[in-house]
BALOBA-1460 file (C-alpha; in Angstrom, 3 decimals):
// residues 357
<rec num="1" residu="m" x="22.328" y="-27.646" z="5.499"/>
<rec num="2" residu="t" x="21.688" y="-24.018" z="4.572"/>
<rec num="3" residu="l" x="23.812" y="-20.963" z="3.864"/>
<rec num="4" residu="c" x="24.285" y="-17.928" z="6.065"/>
<rec num="5" residu="t" x="24.292" y="-14.473" z="4.477"/>
<rec num="6" residu="c" x="28.100" y="-14.594" z="4.632"/>
<rec num="7" residu="g" x="28.127" y="-17.712" z="2.461"/>
<rec num="8" residu="q" x="29.125" y="-20.169" z="5.204"/>
<rec num="9" residu="q" x="27.175" y="-23.397" z="5.608"/>
<rec num="10" residu="i" x="25.208" y="-23.644" z="8.837"/>
<rec num="11" residu="e" x="23.420" y="-26.538" z="10.467"/>
<rec num="12" residu="a" x="19.680" y="-26.477" z="11.105"/>
<rec num="13" residu="n" x="20.228" y="-26.424" z="14.888"/>
<rec num="14" residu="d" x="22.936" y="-23.737" z="14.885"/>
<rec num="15" residu="a" x="21.981" y="-20.640" z="16.883"/>
<rec num="16" residu="f" x="24.807" y="-18.560" z="15.398"/>
<rec num="17" residu="c" x="26.857" y="-18.762" z="12.226"/>
<rec num="18" residu="r" x="30.414" y="-19.820" z="13.024"/>
<rec num="19" residu="g" x="31.725" y="-17.776" z="10.122"/>
<rec num="20" residu="c" x="30.362" y="-14.310" z="10.943"/>
<rec num="21" residu="g" x="28.500" y="-14.598" z="14.230"/>
<rec num="22" residu="i" x="25.070" y="-13.601" z="12.890"/>
<rec num="23" residu="r" x="22.127" y="-15.218" z="14.675"/>
<rec num="24" residu="t" x="20.775" y="-17.795" z="12.243"/>
<rec num="25" residu="s" x="17.161" y="-16.843" z="12.981"/>
<rec num="26" residu="m" x="17.918" y="-13.502" z="11.323"/>
<rec num="27" residu="v" x="18.765" y="-15.145" z="8.006"/>
<rec num="28" residu="g" x="15.695" y="-14.798" z="5.834"/>
<rec num="29" residu="s" x="13.869" y="-12.718" z="3.272"/>
<rec num="30" residu="l" x="14.392" y="-9.011" z="2.708"/>
<rec num="31" residu="c" x="10.655" y="-8.542" z="3.143"/>
<rec num="32" residu="r" x="10.726" y="-10.131" z="6.589"/>
<rec num="33" residu="t" x="13.770" y="-8.093" z="7.613"/>
<rec num="34" residu="l" x="12.193" y="-4.790" z="6.559"/>
<rec num="35" residu="s" x="9.001" y="-5.773" z="8.350"/>
<rec num="36" residu="r" x="10.921" y="-6.488" z="11.543"/>
<rec num="37" residu="r" x="12.853" y="-3.228" z="11.301"/>
<rec num="38" residu="a" x="9.562" y="-1.344" z="10.924"/>
<rec num="39" residu="e" x="8.216" y="-2.931" z="14.111"/>
<rec num="40" residu="l" x="11.386" y="-2.065" z="16.024"/>
<rec num="41" residu="t" x="11.307" y="1.516" z="14.704"/>
<rec num="42" residu="f" x="7.661" y="1.811" z="15.742"/>
<rec num="43" residu="q" x="8.456" y="0.670" z="19.273"/>
<rec num="44" residu="a" x="11.629" y="2.756" z="19.598"/>
<rec num="45" residu="l" x="10.061" y="5.998" z="18.383"/>
<rec num="46" residu="a" x="7.030" y="5.518" z="20.632"/>
<rec num="47" residu="a" x="9.312" y="5.036" z="23.645"/>
<rec num="48" residu="e" x="11.429" y="8.058" z="22.687"/>
<rec num="49" residu="h" x="8.431" y="10.355" z="22.412"/>
<rec num="50" residu="r" x="7.088" y="9.038" z="25.709"/>
<rec num="51" residu="k" x="10.386" y="9.913" z="27.420"/>
<rec num="52" residu="g" x="10.730" y="13.215" z="25.613"/>
<rec num="53" residu="w" x="13.953" y="12.594" z="23.645"/>
<rec num="54" residu="p" x="13.066" y="11.386" z="20.139"/>
<rec num="55" residu="s" x="15.965" y="10.477" z="17.861"/>
<rec num="56" residu="s" x="16.491" y="12.195" z="14.527"/>
<rec num="57" residu="e" x="15.727" y="10.729" z="11.119"/>
<rec num="58" residu="v" x="19.458" y="10.204" z="10.651"/>
<rec num="59" residu="t" x="19.696" y="7.984" z="13.736"/>
<rec num="60" residu="h" x="16.775" y="5.782" z="12.707"/>
<rec num="61" residu="t" x="18.073" y="5.539" z="9.138"/>
<rec num="62" residu="e" x="21.549" y="4.529" z="10.289"/>
<rec num="63" residu="e" x="20.182" y="1.874" z="12.664"/>
<rec num="64" residu="n" x="17.904" y="0.393" z="10.015"/>
<rec num="65" residu="l" x="20.560" y="0.364" z="7.301"/>
<rec num="66" residu="r" x="23.132" y="-1.151" z="9.644"/>
<rec num="67" residu="a" x="20.743" y="-3.967" z="10.590"/>
<rec num="68" residu="i" x="19.773" y="-4.645" z="6.982"/>
<rec num="69" residu="d" x="23.425" y="-4.716" z="5.949"/>
<rec num="70" residu="q" x="24.338" y="-7.110" z="8.776"/>
<rec num="71" residu="t" x="21.491" y="-9.471" z="7.943"/>
<rec num="72" residu="h" x="21.793" y="-9.369" z="4.165"/>
<rec num="73" residu="g" x="25.428" y="-8.519" z="3.579"/>
<rec num="74" residu="d" x="25.475" y="-10.851" z="0.593"/>
<rec num="75" residu="r" x="22.813" y="-8.804" z="-1.191"/>
<rec num="76" residu="v" x="22.949" y="-5.336" z="0.314"/>
<rec num="77" residu="a" x="25.852" y="-2.897" z="0.030"/>
<rec num="78" residu="i" x="25.989" y="0.516" z="1.725"/>
<rec num="79" residu="r" x="28.041" y="3.217" z="-0.004"/>
<rec num="80" residu="p" x="28.233" y="6.427" z="2.112"/>
<rec num="81" residu="f" x="29.180" y="9.549" z="0.181"/>
<rec num="82" residu="t" x="30.329" y="11.589" z="3.186"/>
<rec num="83" residu="s" x="30.944" y="11.347" z="6.920"/>
<rec num="84" residu="d" x="30.146" y="15.008" z="7.626"/>
<rec num="85" residu="e" x="27.366" y="14.792" z="10.223"/>
<rec num="86" residu="e" x="26.154" y="18.321" z="9.570"/>
<rec num="87" residu="r" x="25.864" y="17.557" z="5.900"/>
<rec num="88" residu="l" x="24.074" y="14.292" z="6.624"/>
<rec num="89" residu="n" x="21.434" y="16.068" z="8.681"/>
<rec num="90" residu="g" x="18.318" y="16.121" z="6.516"/>
<rec num="91" residu="a" x="20.123" y="14.510" z="3.588"/>
<rec num="92" residu="d" x="18.599" y="11.757" z="1.520"/>
<rec num="93" residu="w" x="19.726" y="8.388" z="0.186"/>
<rec num="94" residu="e" x="19.659" y="6.586" z="-3.110"/>
<rec num="95" residu="w" x="18.215" y="3.074" z="-3.183"/>
<rec num="96" residu="w" x="19.175" y="1.015" z="-6.212"/>
<rec num="97" residu="f" x="17.587" y="-2.381" z="-6.858"/>
<rec num="98" residu="h" x="19.305" y="-4.424" z="-9.526"/>
<rec num="99" residu="s" x="19.925" y="-7.768" z="-11.134"/>
<rec num="100" residu="g" x="23.058" y="-7.843" z="-13.247"/>
<rec num="101" residu="e" x="23.267" y="-4.556" z="-15.122"/>
<rec num="102" residu="t" x="19.517" y="-3.847" z="-15.045"/>
<rec num="103" residu="g" x="17.615" y="-2.082" z="-12.284"/>
<rec num="104" residu="f" x="15.952" y="1.063" z="-10.996"/>
<rec num="105" residu="g" x="16.619" y="3.678" z="-8.357"/>
<rec num="106" residu="m" x="14.718" y="5.709" z="-5.782"/>
<rec num="107" residu="r" x="15.835" y="8.856" z="-4.017"/>
<rec num="108" residu="i" x="14.698" y="8.535" z="-0.403"/>
<rec num="109" residu="q" x="14.057" y="11.303" z="2.117"/>
<rec num="110" residu="a" x="13.368" y="10.110" z="5.666"/>
<rec num="111" residu="k" x="10.847" y="11.873" z="7.899"/>
<rec num="112" residu="r" x="10.227" y="11.105" z="11.555"/>
<rec num="113" residu="a" x="6.725" y="11.589" z="12.934"/>
<rec num="114" residu="n" x="6.407" y="14.136" z="15.723"/>
<rec num="115" residu="r" x="4.704" y="13.421" z="19.033"/>
<rec num="116" residu="n" x="1.239" y="13.901" z="17.525"/>
<rec num="117" residu="g" x="2.023" y="11.736" z="14.503"/>
<rec num="118" residu="g" x="2.474" y="14.557" z="11.987"/>
<rec num="119" residu="y" x="5.485" y="15.409" z="9.826"/>
<rec num="120" residu="d" x="7.426" y="18.603" z="9.190"/>
<rec num="121" residu="l" x="6.570" y="18.698" z="5.490"/>
<rec num="122" residu="r" x="7.271" y="22.397" z="4.971"/>
<rec num="123" residu="y" x="10.945" y="22.253" z="5.930"/>
<rec num="124" residu="r" x="13.201" y="24.483" z="3.795"/>
<rec num="125" residu="p" x="16.890" y="23.407" z="4.140"/>
<rec num="126" residu="d" x="18.195" y="26.461" z="2.325"/>
<rec num="127" residu="g" x="15.539" y="28.831" z="3.646"/>
<rec num="128" residu="e" x="14.000" y="29.130" z="0.191"/>
<rec num="129" residu="k" x="12.899" y="25.914" z="-1.513"/>
<rec num="130" residu="y" x="10.918" y="23.179" z="0.172"/>
<rec num="131" residu="q" x="12.906" y="20.068" z="0.953"/>
<rec num="132" residu="n" x="10.333" y="18.254" z="-1.192"/>
<rec num="133" residu="d" x="11.181" y="20.355" z="-4.261"/>
<rec num="134" residu="l" x="14.905" y="19.749" z="-3.793"/>
<rec num="135" residu="l" x="14.314" y="16.019" z="-3.388"/>
<rec num="136" residu="i" x="12.328" y="15.779" z="-6.617"/>
<rec num="137" residu="e" x="14.837" y="17.869" z="-8.575"/>
<rec num="138" residu="d" x="17.789" y="15.827" z="-7.294"/>
<rec num="139" residu="a" x="15.990" y="12.547" z="-7.998"/>
<rec num="140" residu="v" x="15.225" y="13.418" z="-11.601"/>
<rec num="141" residu="a" x="18.808" y="14.607" z="-12.169"/>
<rec num="142" residu="a" x="20.112" y="11.294" z="-10.746"/>
<rec num="143" residu="g" x="17.683" y="9.139" z="-12.740"/>
<rec num="144" residu="c" x="15.693" y="8.081" z="-9.640"/>
<rec num="145" residu="l" x="12.061" y="8.160" z="-8.636"/>
<rec num="146" residu="p" x="11.583" y="10.408" z="-5.564"/>
<rec num="147" residu="a" x="10.057" y="8.907" z="-2.419"/>
<rec num="148" residu="y" x="9.740" y="9.395" z="1.335"/>
<rec num="149" residu="v" x="10.258" y="6.853" z="4.085"/>
<rec num="150" residu="f" x="8.258" y="7.809" z="7.173"/>
<rec num="151" residu="y" x="9.187" y="6.641" z="10.672"/>
<rec num="152" residu="n" x="5.957" y="6.341" z="12.662"/>
<rec num="153" residu="h" x="4.881" y="5.554" z="16.203"/>
<rec num="154" residu="l" x="1.090" y="5.981" z="15.868"/>
<rec num="155" residu="n" x="-1.448" y="4.049" z="13.784"/>
<rec num="156" residu="w" x="-4.179" y="5.507" z="11.644"/>
<rec num="157" residu="l" x="-7.567" y="3.830" z="11.211"/>
<rec num="158" residu="q" x="-7.579" y="3.704" z="7.411"/>
<rec num="159" residu="l" x="-4.682" y="1.278" z="7.420"/>
<rec num="160" residu="r" x="-5.737" y="-1.137" z="10.145"/>
<rec num="161" residu="h" x="-8.190" y="-3.074" z="8.020"/>
<rec num="162" residu="g" x="-8.772" y="-3.717" z="4.355"/>
<rec num="163" residu="k" x="-7.411" y="-5.609" z="1.417"/>
<rec num="164" residu="p" x="-4.040" y="-3.839" z="0.970"/>
<rec num="165" residu="w" x="-3.055" y="-4.781" z="4.534"/>
<rec num="166" residu="v" x="-3.415" y="-8.547" z="4.466"/>
<rec num="167" residu="g" x="-0.304" y="-10.447" z="5.418"/>
<rec num="168" residu="c" x="2.140" y="-11.719" z="2.844"/>
<rec num="169" residu="e" x="3.814" y="-15.113" z="2.572"/>
<rec num="170" residu="h" x="6.524" y="-13.939" z="4.954"/>
<rec num="171" residu="g" x="4.186" y="-13.278" z="7.867"/>
<rec num="172" residu="p" x="0.873" y="-11.696" z="8.873"/>
<rec num="173" residu="f" x="0.315" y="-7.959" z="8.861"/>
<rec num="174" residu="v" x="0.681" y="-6.329" z="12.260"/>
<rec num="175" residu="e" x="0.259" y="-2.655" z="13.058"/>
<rec num="176" residu="g" x="3.882" y="-2.258" z="14.026"/>
<rec num="177" residu="q" x="4.757" y="-2.660" z="10.337"/>
<rec num="178" residu="l" x="3.550" y="0.927" z="9.959"/>
<rec num="179" residu="g" x="6.754" y="1.944" z="11.747"/>
<rec num="180" residu="c" x="8.391" y="2.411" z="8.332"/>
<rec num="181" residu="t" x="6.153" y="3.390" z="5.442"/>
<rec num="182" residu="i" x="6.949" y="4.625" z="1.948"/>
<rec num="183" residu="a" x="5.165" y="7.066" z="-0.356"/>
<rec num="184" residu="s" x="5.877" y="8.912" z="-3.568"/>
<rec num="185" residu="a" x="7.364" y="12.363" z="-3.033"/>
<rec num="186" residu="l" x="4.631" y="13.636" z="-5.350"/>
<rec num="187" residu="v" x="2.080" y="12.882" z="-2.632"/>
<rec num="188" residu="v" x="3.890" y="15.372" z="-0.382"/>
<rec num="189" residu="k" x="4.216" y="17.812" z="-3.259"/>
<rec num="190" residu="r" x="0.480" y="17.777" z="-3.808"/>
<rec num="191" residu="t" x="-0.484" y="18.478" z="-0.214"/>
<rec num="192" residu="l" x="2.096" y="21.294" z="-0.040"/>
<rec num="193" residu="l" x="0.129" y="23.095" z="-2.762"/>
<rec num="194" residu="g" x="-2.709" y="23.605" z="-0.306"/>
<rec num="195" residu="a" x="-3.058" y="26.029" z="2.582"/>
<rec num="196" residu="r" x="-2.269" y="23.226" z="5.057"/>
<rec num="197" residu="a" x="0.267" y="20.434" z="4.744"/>
<rec num="198" residu="s" x="-1.741" y="17.360" z="5.705"/>
<rec num="199" residu="s" x="0.082" y="14.409" z="7.235"/>
<rec num="200" residu="r" x="-3.224" y="12.513" z="7.196"/>
<rec num="201" residu="y" x="-3.357" y="12.930" z="3.421"/>
<rec num="202" residu="v" x="0.185" y="11.568" z="3.126"/>
<rec num="203" residu="k" x="-0.373" y="8.635" z="5.486"/>
<rec num="204" residu="d" x="-3.434" y="7.433" z="3.586"/>
<rec num="205" residu="r" x="-1.221" y="7.119" z="0.493"/>
<rec num="206" residu="s" x="1.807" y="5.470" z="2.089"/>
<rec num="207" residu="r" x="2.505" y="1.743" z="2.328"/>
<rec num="208" residu="p" x="4.623" y="-0.414" z="4.666"/>
<rec num="209" residu="w" x="8.079" y="-0.365" z="3.130"/>
<rec num="210" residu="n" x="8.523" y="-4.121" z="3.221"/>
<rec num="211" residu="r" x="5.742" y="-4.575" z="0.688"/>
<rec num="212" residu="i" x="7.841" y="-3.248" z="-2.190"/>
<rec num="213" residu="l" x="10.102" y="-6.273" z="-1.632"/>
<rec num="214" residu="c" x="7.440" y="-8.969" z="-1.416"/>
<rec num="215" residu="d" x="6.306" y="-10.679" z="-4.614"/>
<rec num="216" residu="g" x="3.494" y="-12.660" z="-3.006"/>
<rec num="217" residu="s" x="5.459" y="-15.888" z="-2.820"/>
<rec num="218" residu="a" x="7.502" y="-17.656" z="-0.172"/>
<rec num="219" residu="s" x="10.692" y="-16.868" z="-2.092"/>
<rec num="220" residu="e" x="13.544" y="-15.437" z="-0.033"/>
<rec num="221" residu="v" x="14.531" y="-13.187" z="-2.961"/>
<rec num="222" residu="p" x="11.846" y="-10.853" z="-4.354"/>
<rec num="223" residu="s" x="11.253" y="-10.360" z="-8.042"/>
<rec num="224" residu="l" x="12.957" y="-7.270" z="-9.445"/>
<rec num="225" residu="d" x="10.134" y="-6.867" z="-11.960"/>
<rec num="226" residu="t" x="7.443" y="-6.968" z="-9.286"/>
<rec num="227" residu="s" x="9.305" y="-4.525" z="-7.039"/>
<rec num="228" residu="f" x="9.673" y="-2.124" z="-9.951"/>
<rec num="229" residu="m" x="5.980" y="-2.482" z="-10.793"/>
<rec num="230" residu="r" x="4.967" y="-1.591" z="-7.254"/>
<rec num="231" residu="v" x="7.181" y="1.479" z="-7.130"/>
<rec num="232" residu="q" x="5.829" y="2.569" z="-10.519"/>
<rec num="233" residu="l" x="2.244" y="2.198" z="-9.314"/>
<rec num="234" residu="l" x="2.893" y="4.425" z="-6.309"/>
<rec num="235" residu="h" x="4.208" y="7.198" z="-8.544"/>
<rec num="236" residu="r" x="1.554" y="6.787" z="-11.231"/>
<rec num="237" residu="a" x="-1.210" y="7.157" z="-8.646"/>
<rec num="238" residu="a" x="0.506" y="10.221" z="-7.172"/>
<rec num="239" residu="l" x="0.983" y="11.781" z="-10.617"/>
<rec num="240" residu="a" x="-2.674" y="11.217" z="-11.464"/>
<rec num="241" residu="e" x="-3.704" y="13.127" z="-8.341"/>
<rec num="242" residu="l" x="-1.144" y="15.868" z="-8.854"/>
<rec num="243" residu="e" x="-2.418" y="16.485" z="-12.387"/>
<rec num="244" residu="e" x="-6.075" y="16.219" z="-11.337"/>
<rec num="245" residu="d" x="-6.389" y="19.713" z="-9.906"/>
<rec num="246" residu="p" x="-3.114" y="20.992" z="-8.450"/>
<rec num="247" residu="g" x="-4.671" y="24.253" z="-7.301"/>
<rec num="248" residu="r" x="-6.977" y="22.487" z="-4.835"/>
<rec num="249" residu="a" x="-4.655" y="19.826" z="-3.517"/>
<rec num="250" residu="g" x="-5.399" y="18.479" z="-0.079"/>
<rec num="251" residu="t" x="-8.765" y="20.197" z="0.374"/>
<rec num="252" residu="s" x="-11.658" y="18.146" z="-0.939"/>
<rec num="253" residu="t" x="-10.345" y="16.138" z="-3.855"/>
<rec num="254" residu="s" x="-10.782" y="12.399" z="-4.140"/>
<rec num="255" residu="v" x="-8.018" y="9.904" z="-3.538"/>
<rec num="256" residu="a" x="-6.681" y="8.153" z="-6.634"/>
<rec num="257" residu="r" x="-6.992" y="4.380" z="-6.589"/>
<rec num="258" residu="l" x="-4.031" y="2.816" z="-4.877"/>
<rec num="259" residu="p" x="-2.490" y="-0.531" z="-5.799"/>
<rec num="260" residu="t" x="-3.754" y="-3.584" z="-3.973"/>
<rec num="261" residu="w" x="-0.374" y="-5.207" z="-3.651"/>
<rec num="262" residu="s" x="-1.771" y="-8.480" z="-2.375"/>
<rec num="263" residu="a" x="-3.057" y="-9.087" z="-5.912"/>
<rec num="264" residu="l" x="0.328" y="-8.747" z="-7.600"/>
<rec num="265" residu="p" x="1.806" y="-9.967" z="-9.809"/>
<rec num="266" residu="t" x="-1.237" y="-11.533" z="-11.497"/>
<rec num="267" residu="e" x="-3.398" y="-8.411" z="-11.151"/>
<rec num="268" residu="p" x="-1.081" y="-5.402" z="-11.267"/>
<rec num="269" residu="g" x="-3.808" y="-2.817" z="-11.827"/>
<rec num="270" residu="p" x="-4.611" y="-0.370" z="-8.997"/>
<rec num="271" residu="e" x="-7.648" y="-1.239" z="-6.934"/>
<rec num="272" residu="g" x="-9.411" y="-0.028" z="-3.801"/>
<rec num="273" residu="r" x="-12.293" y="2.234" z="-2.990"/>
<rec num="274" residu="r" x="-12.118" y="5.982" z="-3.459"/>
<rec num="275" residu="q" x="-12.091" y="8.185" z="-0.384"/>
<rec num="276" residu="r" x="-12.434" y="11.882" z="0.272"/>
<rec num="277" residu="i" x="-10.335" y="14.133" z="2.442"/>
<rec num="278" residu="s" x="-12.454" y="16.405" z="4.619"/>
<rec num="279" residu="k" x="-11.533" y="19.725" z="6.187"/>
<rec num="280" residu="d" x="-11.787" y="18.058" z="9.606"/>
<rec num="281" residu="d" x="-9.077" y="15.560" z="8.538"/>
<rec num="282" residu="l" x="-6.805" y="18.457" z="7.683"/>
<rec num="283" residu="r" x="-7.405" y="20.320" z="10.954"/>
<rec num="284" residu="r" x="-6.490" y="17.387" z="13.180"/>
<rec num="285" residu="d" x="-3.109" y="16.812" z="11.545"/>
<rec num="286" residu="d" x="-0.133" y="19.116" z="11.885"/>
<rec num="287" residu="g" x="-2.053" y="22.357" z="12.103"/>
<rec num="288" residu="e" x="0.534" y="23.805" z="9.717"/>
<rec num="289" residu="m" x="-0.676" y="27.127" z="8.389"/>
<rec num="290" residu="s" x="0.704" y="28.813" z="5.333"/>
<rec num="291" residu="t" x="-0.318" y="31.028" z="2.477"/>
<rec num="292" residu="p" x="-1.356" y="28.778" z="-0.435"/>
<rec num="293" residu="d" x="1.264" y="28.405" z="-3.111"/>
<rec num="294" residu="a" x="0.600" y="29.248" z="-6.736"/>
<rec num="295" residu="a" x="-2.588" y="27.583" z="-7.947"/>
<rec num="296" residu="r" x="-1.010" y="26.306" z="-11.123"/>
<rec num="297" residu="p" x="2.429" y="24.783" z="-11.741"/>
<rec num="298" residu="s" x="5.062" y="26.884" z="-13.448"/>
<rec num="299" residu="p" x="6.509" y="25.873" z="-16.843"/>
<rec num="300" residu="a" x="9.565" y="24.446" z="-15.039"/>
<rec num="301" residu="e" x="7.329" y="22.391" z="-12.750"/>
<rec num="302" residu="r" x="5.314" y="21.104" z="-15.689"/>
<rec num="303" residu="a" x="8.524" y="20.053" z="-17.439"/>
<rec num="304" residu="l" x="9.662" y="18.272" z="-14.267"/>
<rec num="305" residu="n" x="6.314" y="16.501" z="-14.031"/>
<rec num="306" residu="r" x="6.653" y="15.356" z="-17.643"/>
<rec num="307" residu="q" x="10.059" y="13.881" z="-16.848"/>
<rec num="308" residu="l" x="8.623" y="12.083" z="-13.835"/>
<rec num="309" residu="r" x="5.759" y="10.766" z="-15.933"/>
<rec num="310" residu="e" x="8.224" y="9.356" z="-18.450"/>
<rec num="311" residu="m" x="10.290" y="7.776" z="-15.670"/>
<rec num="312" residu="a" x="7.206" y="6.187" z="-14.089"/>
<rec num="313" residu="e" x="6.061" y="4.763" z="-17.439"/>
<rec num="314" residu="r" x="9.241" y="3.514" z="-19.039"/>
<rec num="315" residu="p" x="10.627" y="0.003" z="-18.500"/>
<rec num="316" residu="m" x="13.715" y="-0.746" z="-16.472"/>
<rec num="317" residu="s" x="16.975" y="0.088" z="-18.156"/>
<rec num="318" residu="r" x="20.684" y="-0.403" z="-17.690"/>
<rec num="319" residu="l" x="22.057" y="1.037" z="-14.465"/>
<rec num="320" residu="p" x="23.868" y="4.382" z="-14.779"/>
<rec num="321" residu="r" x="27.644" y="4.113" z="-15.074"/>
<rec num="322" residu="r" x="28.280" y="5.507" z="-11.591"/>
<rec num="323" residu="v" x="25.887" y="2.945" z="-10.062"/>
<rec num="324" residu="r" x="27.563" y="0.085" z="-11.934"/>
<rec num="325" residu="a" x="30.847" y="1.341" z="-10.476"/>
<rec num="326" residu="m" x="29.387" y="1.264" z="-6.961"/>
<rec num="327" residu="v" x="28.136" y="-2.285" z="-7.515"/>
<rec num="328" residu="r" x="31.713" y="-3.249" z="-8.341"/>
<rec num="329" residu="g" x="32.830" y="-1.686" z="-5.045"/>
<rec num="330" residu="a" x="34.354" y="1.497" z="-6.429"/>
<rec num="331" residu="e" x="34.115" y="4.819" z="-4.587"/>
<rec num="332" residu="v" x="32.230" y="7.448" z="-6.528"/>
<rec num="333" residu="p" x="31.493" y="11.091" z="-5.716"/>
<rec num="334" residu="a" x="28.055" y="12.135" z="-4.546"/>
<rec num="335" residu="p" x="25.694" y="13.099" z="-7.376"/>
<rec num="336" residu="d" x="24.851" y="16.320" z="-5.470"/>
<rec num="337" residu="v" x="25.506" y="17.983" z="-2.116"/>
<rec num="338" residu="r" x="22.368" y="16.593" z="-0.478"/>
<rec num="339" residu="a" x="23.095" y="12.911" z="-1.156"/>
<rec num="340" residu="a" x="24.289" y="11.051" z="1.946"/>
<rec num="341" residu="g" x="24.931" y="7.712" z="0.282"/>
<rec num="342" residu="a" x="23.571" y="4.795" z="-1.696"/>
<rec num="343" residu="v" x="21.998" y="1.472" z="-0.740"/>
<rec num="344" residu="l" x="22.531" y="-1.212" z="-3.386"/>
<rec num="345" residu="v" x="20.182" y="-4.207" z="-3.263"/>
<rec num="346" residu="n" x="21.013" y="-7.176" z="-5.470"/>
<rec num="347" residu="l" x="17.820" y="-9.008" z="-6.425"/>
<rec num="348" residu="g" x="19.579" y="-11.319" z="-8.857"/>
<rec num="349" residu="p" x="21.804" y="-14.357" z="-8.326"/>
<rec num="350" residu="v" x="24.449" y="-13.497" z="-5.754"/>
<rec num="351" residu="g" x="27.998" y="-13.896" z="-7.014"/>
<rec num="352" residu="e" x="27.060" y="-13.532" z="-10.672"/>
<rec num="353" residu="r" x="28.050" y="-10.278" z="-12.292"/>
<rec num="354" residu="d" x="27.377" y="-9.120" z="-15.829"/>
<rec num="355" residu="p" x="30.788" y="-8.931" z="-17.553"/>
<rec num="356" residu="r" x="29.782" y="-5.661" z="-19.224"/>
<rec num="357" residu="m" x="29.482" y="-3.939" z="-15.828"/>
């Protein structure tokens, strides 16, 4: 006997749960579910571009969140902040991972790859600031680390082979897992400081999103500590590059060492060989031309970077009050006008709640 995500007992030979109707083969680890959603996104976006009617980021986000919620309704809760479709267009989501009253959050902006595999990184929602700048500012204000989830339909050679891309205990690595990748928003920030916004630069620093929820074991529930460590490593590597030489970002600087997640949790240090970004790499990406931004960060940007550094270095803490309220099921207002909603992922014992929450 085993349990479905709805809590009902199911037999080993049951095809569907009698309690909620979910196919029993879907009941499994969060890592495996995210991996499967990435493969489906990869296939769907490729077909859409081939037919000439690609869906928006909002559509892919809604489909992925709906599937994750249906499969892991005992651990995942979706809390939309608004139903205004115009407001949702281009908006971002909060992802909170928790166990009891402890956890961490990420502010997620989704980006769909265009037909050639590049991203619209220079989008300005208000006609003034980059979407990237707004994302980082909102994330810091909400106590989250800023990140992008990229929906892809093309592979890139750097990620097809090599140590970071070995399979995990939940299944082997396949190229379709690049359908949903995740990267620190600071990676995008750095390439925006150059004359060209390089999608190649961003892709080489992104990781399949399922790997943040895989602790290297066969456990169905990932370790909160390991997930936090992996998210921290992404941002620390991005910060190191951003502070290296911000005036020359994306031209000929070396790539900071990225975490070899297959080694975690016993070897959490970043590993991997250093690479260089050539001018040819930049030309065959988006072809986005722009006047270079200021060579050096402003005092406000330096202060923001200091805050991000502190957030990427400090240990996990108690969830903010508004997040604890959402965990309890309460409706809370959006932290800002660009927040579409929150995804709450319980990585602790289901059904046990800290009485102080």
